[in-house]
C-alpha positions as CSV (number, residue, x, y, z in Angstrom):
1,M,-23.7,40.4,13.3
2,P,-24.0,37.7,10.6
3,Q,-25.8,34.5,11.7
4,L,-23.4,31.7,13.0
5,R,-23.9,28.5,11.3
6,Q,-23.4,25.0,12.7
7,T,-23.6,23.1,9.5
8,W,-21.1,23.0,6.5
9,D,-21.8,25.0,3.4
10,N,-19.4,23.6,0.7
11,Q,-21.8,24.1,-2.3
12,Q,-19.2,26.5,-3.9
13,F,-17.4,23.4,-4.9
14,F,-20.1,20.8,-5.7
15,S,-23.8,20.7,-5.1
16,G,-23.7,17.3,-3.5
17,S,-22.4,13.7,-3.9
18,D,-24.5,13.3,-7.0
19,D,-23.2,16.5,-8.8
20,P,-22.2,15.4,-12.3
21,A,-19.2,17.9,-12.0
22,I,-17.5,15.3,-9.8
23,A,-17.3,12.8,-12.5
24,T,-16.1,15.3,-14.8
25,T,-13.5,16.5,-12.4
26,I,-12.3,12.9,-11.8
27,E,-12.0,12.2,-15.5
28,Q,-10.0,15.3,-16.1
29,L,-7.7,14.4,-13.2
30,Q,-7.1,11.0,-14.5
31,A,-6.2,12.4,-17.9
32,D,-3.9,15.0,-16.3
33,I,-2.3,12.2,-14.3
34,A,-1.7,10.2,-17.4
35,E,0.1,13.3,-18.9
36,L,2.1,13.6,-15.7
37,E,3.1,10.0,-15.9
38,T,4.4,10.6,-19.5
39,S,6.4,13.6,-18.3
40,C,7.9,11.6,-15.4
41,A,8.8,8.6,-17.3
42,I,12.1,10.0,-18.5
43,F,13.5,10.1,-15.0
44,G,13.0,6.3,-14.7
45,G,15.7,5.7,-17.1
46,L,18.1,7.9,-15.4
47,I,17.9,6.7,-11.9
48,E,21.0,4.4,-12.3
49,T,23.1,7.4,-13.2
50,A,21.4,9.9,-11.1
51,D,24.4,10.6,-9.1
52,N,26.7,11.4,-11.8
53,L,24.7,13.3,-14.7
54,P,26.5,14.8,-17.7
55,A,26.7,18.6,-17.1
56,A,25.3,19.4,-20.5
57,D,22.0,17.5,-19.6
58,I,21.2,19.3,-16.3
59,P,19.6,22.5,-17.9
60,D,17.2,20.4,-19.8
61,L,16.4,18.1,-16.8
62,I,15.7,21.1,-14.5
63,S,13.3,22.4,-17.2
64,K,11.5,19.1,-17.2
65,V,11.3,19.0,-13.3
66,K,9.8,22.5,-13.4
67,H,7.2,21.4,-15.9
68,V,6.3,18.4,-13.8
69,H,6.1,20.6,-10.6
70,G,3.5,22.7,-12.3
71,Q,1.5,19.7,-13.4
72,E,1.5,18.3,-9.8
73,V,0.5,21.4,-8.2
74,S,-2.6,21.8,-10.4
75,I,-3.6,18.1,-9.9
76,L,-3.1,18.2,-6.2
77,E,-5.3,21.4,-5.8
78,R,-8.1,19.8,-7.7
79,L,-7.8,16.4,-6.1
80,G,-7.7,17.9,-2.7
81,N,-10.8,19.9,-3.3
82,V,-13.0,16.9,-4.4
83,R,-11.5,14.6,-1.7
84,T,-12.2,17.0,1.0
85,F,-15.8,17.5,-0.4
86,I,-16.6,13.8,-0.5
87,S,-14.9,13.2,3.0
88,S,-17.0,16.0,4.5
89,I,-20.3,14.4,3.2
90,L,-19.2,11.0,4.6
91,S,-18.5,12.6,8.0
92,V,-22.0,13.9,8.3
93,D,-23.7,10.7,6.7
94,S,-21.5,7.7,6.6
95,Q,-24.4,5.9,4.7
96,D,-24.4,8.3,1.7
97,A,-24.3,5.8,-1.1
98,Q,-22.9,7.9,-3.8
99,A,-20.0,9.4,-1.6
100,N,-19.2,5.8,-0.5
101,T,-18.8,5.0,-4.2
102,W,-16.5,8.0,-4.8
103,M,-14.2,7.5,-1.9
104,P,-12.4,4.4,-3.1
105,K,-12.3,5.9,-6.6
106,L,-10.6,9.0,-5.1
107,Q,-8.1,6.7,-3.3
108,Q,-7.3,5.0,-6.7
109,V,-6.8,8.4,-8.4
110,G,-4.4,9.4,-5.3
111,A,-2.5,6.2,-5.8
112,A,-2.3,6.7,-9.6
113,L,-0.9,10.3,-8.9
114,S,1.8,8.9,-6.5
115,Q,2.7,6.0,-9.0
116,A,2.9,8.6,-11.8
117,G,5.3,10.7,-9.9
118,T,7.5,7.9,-8.6
119,P,10.2,7.9,-11.2
120,L,10.9,11.6,-10.4
121,D,10.7,11.0,-6.6
122,V,13.1,8.2,-6.9
123,F,15.5,10.2,-9.1
124,L,15.5,13.2,-6.8
125,V,16.4,11.0,-3.8
126,R,19.3,9.4,-5.6
127,A,20.5,12.4,-7.5
128,S,23.8,14.1,-6.5
129,D,23.9,16.9,-4.0
130,G,25.3,19.2,-6.8
131,F,22.3,18.6,-9.0
132,I,19.9,19.0,-6.1
133,T,21.7,22.3,-5.2
134,Q,21.2,23.7,-8.9
135,L,17.5,22.4,-9.0
136,L,16.5,24.2,-5.8
137,A,18.1,27.4,-6.9
138,E,15.1,27.8,-9.4
139,P,12.5,30.1,-7.7
140,E,9.7,28.0,-8.9
141,L,11.0,24.9,-7.2
142,E,12.1,26.4,-3.8
143,E,8.9,25.1,-2.3
144,R,10.0,21.6,-2.8
145,S,13.3,22.2,-0.9
146,F,12.3,20.7,2.5
147,S,10.3,17.7,1.0
148,I,13.2,16.8,-1.2
149,S,15.9,17.1,1.4
150,H,13.7,15.2,3.9
151,A,12.9,12.4,1.5
152,R,16.6,12.0,0.8
153,R,17.2,10.9,4.2
154,L,15.4,7.5,3.3
155,K,17.9,7.0,0.4
156,D,18.8,3.6,1.8
157,Q,15.3,2.5,2.1
158,L,14.2,3.1,-1.5
159,L,13.1,0.1,-3.7
160,S,13.1,0.2,-7.4
161,V,10.6,2.3,-9.3
162,S,8.5,-0.9,-10.2
163,E,8.4,-1.9,-6.6
164,E,7.5,1.5,-5.3
165,K,4.6,1.7,-7.8
166,L,3.5,-1.8,-6.8
167,I,3.4,-0.9,-3.1
168,T,1.3,2.3,-3.8
169,G,-1.0,0.5,-6.3
170,L,-1.7,-2.5,-4.0
171,G,-2.3,-0.2,-1.1
172,V,-5.6,1.1,-2.4
173,T,-7.5,-2.0,-2.2
174,G,-5.1,-3.6,0.5
175,L,-4.0,-1.3,3.1
176,Q,-6.5,1.6,2.5
177,G,-9.4,-0.9,2.1
178,W,-9.0,-2.1,5.9
179,G,-9.2,1.6,7.0
180,N,-12.2,2.2,4.9
181,L,-13.8,-0.9,6.4
182,Y,-13.3,0.4,10.0
183,D,-15.0,3.8,9.0
184,D,-17.9,1.8,7.6
185,L,-18.3,-0.2,10.8
186,A,-18.1,3.0,13.0
187,G,-20.6,4.7,11.0
188,S,-23.1,1.9,11.0
189,L,-23.0,0.7,14.7
190,K,-25.8,1.5,17.0
191,C,-25.9,1.7,20.7
192,E,-28.7,1.2,23.3
193,V,-28.3,3.7,26.0
194,E,-30.8,3.9,28.7
195,G,-33.6,2.6,26.3
196,E,-32.6,4.8,23.3
197,T,-31.0,3.6,20.2
198,V,-28.2,6.2,19.0
199,G,-25.2,6.2,16.9
200,L,-21.7,5.9,18.2
201,A,-21.1,9.7,17.9
202,K,-24.1,10.4,20.2
203,A,-23.1,7.7,22.6
204,A,-19.6,9.2,22.7
205,N,-20.9,12.5,23.9
206,L,-23.2,10.7,26.5
207,V,-19.9,9.5,28.2
208,S,-19.4,13.2,29.1
209,S,-22.7,13.3,30.8
210,A,-22.8,14.7,34.4
211,N,-24.9,11.7,35.5
212,R,-22.5,8.8,36.4
213,D,-25.1,6.3,35.6
214,T,-25.5,7.7,32.1
215,R,-21.9,7.8,31.5
216,Q,-21.5,4.2,32.5
217,A,-24.5,3.1,30.4
218,A,-23.0,5.0,27.4
219,W,-19.6,3.6,27.9
220,T,-21.0,0.0,28.4
221,A,-23.3,0.5,25.3
222,I,-20.2,1.5,23.1
223,R,-18.3,-1.5,24.5
224,S,-21.1,-3.8,23.7
225,A,-21.6,-2.4,20.1
226,W,-17.9,-3.0,19.4
227,S,-17.7,-6.4,20.9
228,T,-20.1,-7.6,18.3
229,R,-17.5,-6.5,15.8
230,E,-14.4,-7.2,17.7
231,D,-13.2,-10.2,15.5
232,S,-13.5,-7.7,12.4
233,V,-11.5,-5.0,14.1
234,A,-8.9,-7.6,15.0
235,S,-8.7,-8.5,11.3
236,I,-8.3,-4.8,10.4
237,L,-5.5,-4.3,12.9
238,N,-3.7,-7.4,11.9
239,A,-3.9,-6.6,8.2
240,I,-2.8,-3.0,8.6
241,N,0.2,-4.0,10.8
242,G,1.1,-7.1,8.9
243,W,1.3,-4.8,5.7
244,R,3.5,-2.3,7.4
245,L,5.9,-4.9,8.9
246,E,6.2,-6.6,5.4
247,E,6.9,-3.2,3.8
248,T,9.6,-2.4,6.4
249,A,11.1,-5.8,5.8
250,Q,11.2,-5.1,2.1
251,R,12.8,-1.7,2.6
252,S,15.6,-3.2,5.0
253,H,17.7,-4.3,2.1
254,I,20.6,-2.1,3.1
255,R,20.1,-1.5,6.8
256,E,17.5,-3.1,9.2
257,L,14.6,-0.6,9.9
258,H,12.7,-0.4,13.1
259,Y,9.1,-0.1,12.9
260,L,9.2,3.3,14.5
261,D,11.6,4.7,11.9
262,K,8.9,5.5,9.3
263,S,6.7,6.9,12.0
264,C,9.5,9.3,13.1
265,H,10.3,10.4,9.6
266,Q,6.6,11.0,8.9
267,S,6.4,12.9,12.3
268,R,9.7,14.8,11.2
269,I,11.5,14.1,14.5
270,E,14.4,11.9,15.4
271,R,14.1,8.6,17.3
272,E,16.2,10.4,20.1
273,T,13.4,13.0,20.4
274,L,10.7,10.4,20.7
275,N,12.7,8.5,23.4
276,A,13.3,11.6,25.4
277,L,9.6,12.5,25.2
278,M,8.3,9.1,26.2
279,D,10.8,8.2,28.8
280,T,10.5,11.8,30.5
281,T,6.8,11.4,30.6
282,Y,6.9,8.0,32.1
283,E,9.2,9.3,34.9
284,H,6.4,11.8,35.6
285,R,3.3,9.9,35.0
286,A,2.2,10.4,38.6
287,I,1.2,14.0,37.7
288,G,-1.5,12.3,35.5
289,Q,-2.4,9.8,38.2
290,R,-2.6,12.7,40.8
291,A,-5.1,14.5,38.4
292,L,-7.3,11.5,38.2
293,K,-7.3,11.0,41.9
294,A,-8.3,14.8,42.5
295,M,-11.0,14.5,39.9
296,G,-12.4,11.3,41.6
297,Q,-12.4,13.3,44.9
298,A,-14.3,16.2,43.4
299,L,-16.8,13.8,41.9
300,E,-17.0,11.9,45.2
301,I,-15.9,8.7,43.6
302,K,-13.6,6.4,45.5
303,Q,-11.8,5.5,42.4
304,M,-12.2,6.8,38.9
305,A,-13.4,4.2,36.2
306,P,-13.0,4.4,32.5
307,W,-16.4,5.8,32.1
308,D,-15.5,8.6,34.2
309,L,-12.6,9.8,32.1
310,F,-14.7,12.3,30.3
311,A,-16.9,13.3,33.1
312,P,-17.6,17.2,33.5
313,A,-16.7,19.1,36.5
314,P,-19.3,18.5,39.2
315,S,-19.5,22.3,39.8
316,A,-21.5,22.5,36.5
317,G,-24.7,22.0,38.4
318,G,-26.2,19.3,36.3
319,E,-26.1,18.8,32.5
320,E,-24.4,21.6,30.8
321,N,-25.8,23.2,27.7
322,I,-23.6,25.7,26.2
323,P,-25.2,27.0,22.8
324,F,-23.0,26.8,19.9
325,D,-23.1,30.6,19.3
326,D,-22.0,31.2,22.9
327,A,-19.2,28.6,22.5
328,I,-17.9,30.5,19.5
329,Q,-18.0,33.8,21.3
330,L,-16.3,32.4,24.4
331,I,-13.5,30.9,22.2
332,A,-13.2,34.1,20.2
333,K,-12.8,36.1,23.3
334,A,-10.0,33.9,24.5
335,F,-8.1,33.9,21.1
336,S,-8.2,37.7,21.0
337,R,-6.0,37.8,24.1
338,L,-3.4,36.6,21.9
339,T,-4.3,38.7,18.8
340,P,-7.7,40.1,17.7
341,A,-7.2,38.5,14.3
342,M,-7.3,35.0,16.0
343,G,-10.6,35.9,17.7
344,E,-12.1,37.4,14.5
345,F,-11.1,34.3,12.5
346,A,-13.0,31.9,15.0
347,V,-16.1,33.9,14.5
348,M,-15.7,34.0,10.7
349,M,-15.3,30.3,10.6
350,A,-19.0,30.1,12.0
351,E,-20.3,32.8,9.8
352,K,-19.1,31.3,6.8
353,G,-20.3,27.7,7.4
354,W,-16.8,26.3,7.6
355,I,-17.9,24.4,10.8
356,D,-20.2,21.3,11.0
357,G,-21.3,20.3,14.5
358,A,-25.0,19.6,14.3
359,P,-25.8,16.0,15.3
360,T,-26.9,13.7,12.4
361,P,-28.3,10.0,12.4
362,N,-25.3,8.4,10.7
363,R,-22.6,10.7,11.8
364,T,-19.0,9.4,12.1
365,T,-17.3,9.7,15.6
366,G,-14.4,12.0,16.4
367,A,-13.6,15.5,15.3
368,Y,-11.0,16.9,12.9
369,C,-9.9,19.9,10.9
370,T,-9.3,19.7,7.1
371,S,-9.1,22.3,4.3
372,F,-9.9,22.8,0.6
373,R,-6.8,23.7,-1.5
374,S,-8.2,26.2,-3.8
375,P,-9.3,28.6,-2.4
376,R,-7.4,27.9,0.8
377,E,-10.4,27.3,3.2
378,P,-10.3,25.4,6.5
379,R,-13.2,23.1,7.6
380,I,-13.9,21.8,11.2
381,F,-16.1,18.6,11.9
382,L,-17.4,17.7,15.3
383,T,-20.6,16.7,17.1
384,Y,-21.5,19.5,19.1
385,E,-24.2,19.0,21.9
386,G,-23.3,21.8,24.3
387,T,-20.8,20.2,26.8
388,M,-17.6,21.9,28.1
389,N,-15.8,19.0,26.5
390,N,-17.4,20.0,23.1
391,V,-16.3,23.6,23.6
392,M,-12.7,22.5,24.3
393,T,-12.8,20.2,21.2
394,L,-14.1,23.1,19.1
395,A,-11.3,25.3,20.3
396,H,-8.8,22.5,19.6
397,E,-9.9,22.3,16.0
398,L,-10.1,26.0,15.7
399,G,-6.4,26.1,16.6
400,H,-5.7,23.7,13.8
401,A,-7.8,25.8,11.3
402,W,-5.8,29.0,12.6
403,H,-2.5,27.2,11.8
404,N,-3.8,26.6,8.2
405,W,-5.1,30.1,7.9
406,V,-1.7,31.8,8.8
407,M,0.0,29.8,6.1
408,R,-2.6,30.2,3.4
409,D,-0.2,32.6,1.3
410,L,2.6,30.0,1.3
411,P,3.2,27.7,-1.6
412,M,1.3,24.5,-1.2
413,M,4.2,22.3,-0.6
414,K,5.3,24.5,2.4
415,T,2.0,24.1,4.2
416,W,2.4,20.3,4.7
417,Y,3.4,19.8,8.3
418,S,3.7,16.8,10.3
419,M,1.2,15.6,12.9
420,T,3.7,16.4,15.9
421,L,3.8,20.1,14.9
422,A,0.1,20.0,13.7
423,E,-1.1,19.3,17.3
424,T,1.0,22.3,18.8
425,A,-1.4,24.9,17.3
426,S,-4.5,23.0,18.5
427,I,-3.4,22.3,22.0
428,F,-2.1,25.9,22.2
429,A,-5.7,27.2,21.4
430,E,-7.2,24.9,24.1
431,T,-4.7,26.5,26.6
432,L,-5.6,30.0,25.6
433,V,-9.3,29.1,26.3
434,R,-8.8,27.5,29.7
435,D,-6.5,30.1,30.9
436,A,-9.0,32.9,29.8
437,L,-11.9,31.2,31.4
438,L,-9.8,30.6,34.6
439,Q,-8.8,34.3,34.9
440,E,-12.6,35.3,34.5
441,A,-13.9,32.9,37.0
442,K,-15.6,34.8,39.9
443,D,-15.5,32.2,42.7
444,P,-13.8,29.0,43.7
445,A,-16.6,26.9,42.2
446,Q,-16.1,28.4,38.7
447,Q,-12.4,28.1,39.1
448,L,-12.8,24.5,39.8
449,E,-14.9,23.9,36.9
450,I,-12.2,25.6,34.5
451,A,-9.3,24.0,36.3
452,W,-11.0,20.7,35.8
453,Q,-10.1,21.0,32.2
454,N,-6.3,21.2,33.0
455,A,-6.6,18.2,35.1
456,D,-8.5,16.3,32.5
457,S,-5.8,17.1,29.9
458,A,-3.0,16.0,32.3
459,A,-4.9,12.7,32.5
460,V,-5.4,12.3,28.8
461,F,-2.1,13.3,27.6
462,L,0.2,11.9,30.4
463,L,-1.6,8.6,30.6
464,N,-4.1,7.8,27.9
465,I,-2.1,8.9,24.9
466,P,1.0,7.0,26.1
467,A,-0.9,4.0,26.9
468,R,-2.1,4.0,23.3
469,F,1.6,4.2,22.2
470,E,2.4,1.3,24.5
471,F,-0.4,-0.8,23.2
472,E,0.6,-0.2,19.4
473,K,4.3,-1.2,20.2
474,R,3.1,-4.4,21.8
475,L,0.7,-5.1,19.0
476,V,3.3,-4.6,16.4
477,E,5.9,-6.9,18.2
478,A,3.1,-9.6,18.7
479,R,2.2,-9.4,15.0
480,K,5.8,-10.2,14.0
481,D,5.0,-13.7,15.4
482,G,1.7,-14.1,13.6
483,Y,-2.0,-13.1,13.7
484,V,-3.1,-11.7,17.0
485,I,-6.7,-12.6,17.8
486,A,-9.1,-10.5,19.8
487,D,-8.7,-12.5,23.0
488,K,-5.1,-11.6,22.9
489,L,-5.6,-8.0,22.1
490,K,-7.8,-7.4,25.2
491,P,-5.1,-8.3,27.9
492,M,-2.5,-6.5,25.8
493,M,-4.7,-3.3,26.0
494,A,-5.4,-3.8,29.7
495,G,-1.7,-4.2,30.3
496,S,-0.9,-1.1,28.5
497,W,-3.2,0.8,30.6
498,Q,-1.9,-0.6,33.7
499,H,1.6,0.2,32.8
500,W,0.7,3.9,32.8
501,Y,-2.6,4.3,34.9
502,E,-1.5,1.8,37.6
503,D,-4.0,1.9,40.5
504,S,-5.4,5.5,39.4
505,L,-8.4,3.5,37.8
506,S,-10.7,0.9,39.1
507,E,-10.4,-1.1,36.0
508,Y,-9.0,-0.9,32.4
509,D,-10.8,-0.6,29.0
510,D,-9.6,-3.7,27.5
511,L,-11.6,-3.2,24.4
512,F,-10.2,0.4,23.7
513,W,-8.2,-0.9,20.6
514,A,-11.6,-1.6,18.9
515,S,-13.4,1.6,19.9
516,K,-10.5,4.0,19.2
517,L,-10.4,4.9,15.6
518,H,-6.7,5.8,15.7
519,F,-5.5,2.3,15.7
520,S,-7.3,1.6,12.4
521,I,-6.0,4.7,10.3
522,A,-4.3,2.9,7.5
523,S,-2.3,5.8,6.3
524,L,-0.3,6.6,9.5
525,G,1.0,4.1,12.0
526,F,1.6,5.3,15.7
527,Y,-0.9,8.1,15.3
528,N,-1.2,8.8,19.0
529,Y,2.1,10.0,20.4
530,P,2.0,13.4,18.3
531,Y,-0.7,14.5,20.7
532,L,1.5,14.1,23.7
533,F,4.3,15.9,21.7
534,G,1.9,18.7,20.8
535,Y,0.6,19.0,24.4
536,L,4.0,19.5,26.0
537,F,5.5,21.4,23.1
538,S,2.7,23.9,23.1
539,L,2.9,24.4,26.8
540,G,6.7,25.1,26.4
541,I,5.8,27.7,23.7
542,Y,2.8,29.1,25.6
543,A,5.2,29.6,28.6
544,Q,7.5,32.0,26.5
545,Q,4.7,34.6,26.5
546,E,6.0,36.7,29.3
547,K,9.6,36.4,28.1
548,Y,8.8,37.7,24.7
549,G,5.9,40.3,25.5
550,A,4.5,42.2,22.6
551,A,6.8,40.1,20.2
552,F,5.4,36.8,21.1
553,N,2.5,36.6,18.7
554,D,4.9,37.3,15.7
555,L,7.1,34.6,17.1
556,Y,4.3,32.1,17.4
557,T,2.9,32.9,14.0
558,N,6.4,32.5,12.4
559,L,6.9,29.3,14.1
560,L,3.7,28.0,12.8
561,R,4.5,29.1,9.2
562,D,7.8,27.3,9.4
563,T,6.3,23.8,10.4
564,G,5.9,22.9,6.7
565,S,9.5,23.6,5.9
566,M,11.5,22.1,9.0
567,T,11.8,19.2,11.2
568,A,10.5,19.7,14.8
569,E,14.0,19.8,16.1
570,A,15.0,22.6,13.7
571,V,11.7,24.6,14.3
572,V,12.4,24.7,18.1
573,M,16.1,25.5,17.7
574,Q,15.3,28.3,15.2
575,H,12.6,30.0,17.2
576,L,13.2,29.1,20.7
577,K,16.9,28.1,20.8
578,Q,16.2,24.7,22.6
579,D,17.0,21.1,21.9
580,I,14.0,18.8,22.2
581,R,16.1,15.7,22.0
582,Q,17.1,16.4,25.6
583,P,14.9,15.5,28.5
584,Q,15.2,19.1,29.9
585,F,12.8,20.6,27.4
586,W,10.1,18.2,28.3
587,Q,10.8,18.3,32.0
588,E,10.2,22.1,31.8
589,S,6.9,21.5,30.3
590,L,5.8,18.9,32.7
591,L,6.6,21.3,35.5
592,I,3.9,23.6,34.0
593,V,1.5,20.5,34.0
594,D,2.5,19.7,37.6
595,D,1.6,23.3,38.8
596,S,-1.8,23.2,37.1
597,V,-2.6,19.9,38.7
598,K,-1.5,21.4,42.0
599,Q,-3.8,24.2,41.4
600,F,-6.6,21.9,40.8
601,E,-5.8,19.8,43.9
602,Q,-6.0,22.9,46.0
603,L,-9.3,24.0,44.6
604,V,-10.7,20.4,45.3
605,A,-9.4,20.6,48.8
606,Q,-11.1,24.0,49.3
607,Q,-14.5,22.5,47.8
608,K,-14.3,19.8,50.3
609,A,-13.5,22.1,53.3
610,V,-16.5,24.3,52.4
611,A,-18.7,21.2,52.0
612,I,-17.7,20.1,55.5
613,A,-18.2,23.5,57.2
């Protein structure tokens, strides 16, 4: 078998951040974007009459749109490749000077591309239904069908072309600049853990240590590191959310918009769906609280603390060390239970050097899946150090990668799915791995170790993720009244944790707003609730396996392939004939979680009974 790799090999694109071809590529992109801007300019003069175009002009306009479409696809492929390449370098080494120079440049190029296409984008939103129908009847433009129809739902939020361009242009050094600053801070901070100086990524892994003292020391060190930058992060959060509120106010010229409207549109869900998800989960928050209580009993801890939230199962017998190759084989075997192709894909990712997990000194925190656009190749980033949490993170990201892979033959614009649906495949993959491990466990101790992952997921998704959503709502409401200082953010975060965790924790992490990257992502507000959506949604899909039998894999694959062409509501109705705007869908998924927590509680009780005997 070919050797499995734990570091990226992206040299088919560029040799490194100092490759002269990067500058050449960017220069060509800038020239092509200038040509695109010229091609799109004509549509700016047609916006006022877009809903009543002369019939004689329509064929020529459709021809011009087709030409622009071809230009955009070519630019997007090349820009996507160079942007993914530079991002991959900065993930491994956040201090790479040349890559840090290229990233803001690429953001400027991206903004220029958006600005160049703005006249056409606005025109297509304001054009008549009849024109859009004729336009999308063209085979070359069919891939734009969903993106155009979805954008047209925001018709009453559009500003003028010049205003739309201004917002995009200012966002490069304004909005995006604040997100870049957070990334710089996260990559440069160091932590002192038990006498050793480590980066944030290493410290984050130590919070998963089997030794409680080490977990607490790592958690405290991370908190201490961020406390030295809390005012800077407060500035980041205030700037990002202040920007979003002002933009929302400017777009409220026809109807007043709520700050969640843009998030729901980006997530391709309705507010009714979001409300049903959050309200139903809050009614069942006790499931997550019970999971934490049982985890504490297994760890022989009177009450779980924030540094215990990522603790491994006590039956692991000390520090776990699952080699990377073993993790890939374990995951591949679990994936193969759904379809051999998915298992083979997991191995291929490692063989080809499409996964980077080896620890590095200036490594950024977190894990993610990204992809190159031409050729369509996914990439995974994480910091792998052999823990079971690392294994599940790897499975999660491989689920994302599989989602990308089954869509690789689709036109590019049909592969752009929202975060809500993106998290479905990743959490589905985690569930496959956990269930496979649980079925293979030979004794109660092993069963407890695997069931621990189910309990941990229940606690994270039913408590931690909603607490993040609660905090972000409180932050935005407070930001309406002015700048929110760090000393106000702390009780705000503690209160958000209290709202969901209640007495299931001994204390709350009131500095979580600083240490969690998600709050400082400039491009996407309310980043967190899609994880809860994906968790419960994926369980609802997973539970359909018995019902559909041998046809299930095709159903699942087709569902994934439609995620770039439909809203979440339409995808579920199309493939599962269910309405996710209603509480019943989410209640059924929560019953699955409840059953898994009950199983875990029983295994903990058995463990205690054996210990007493």
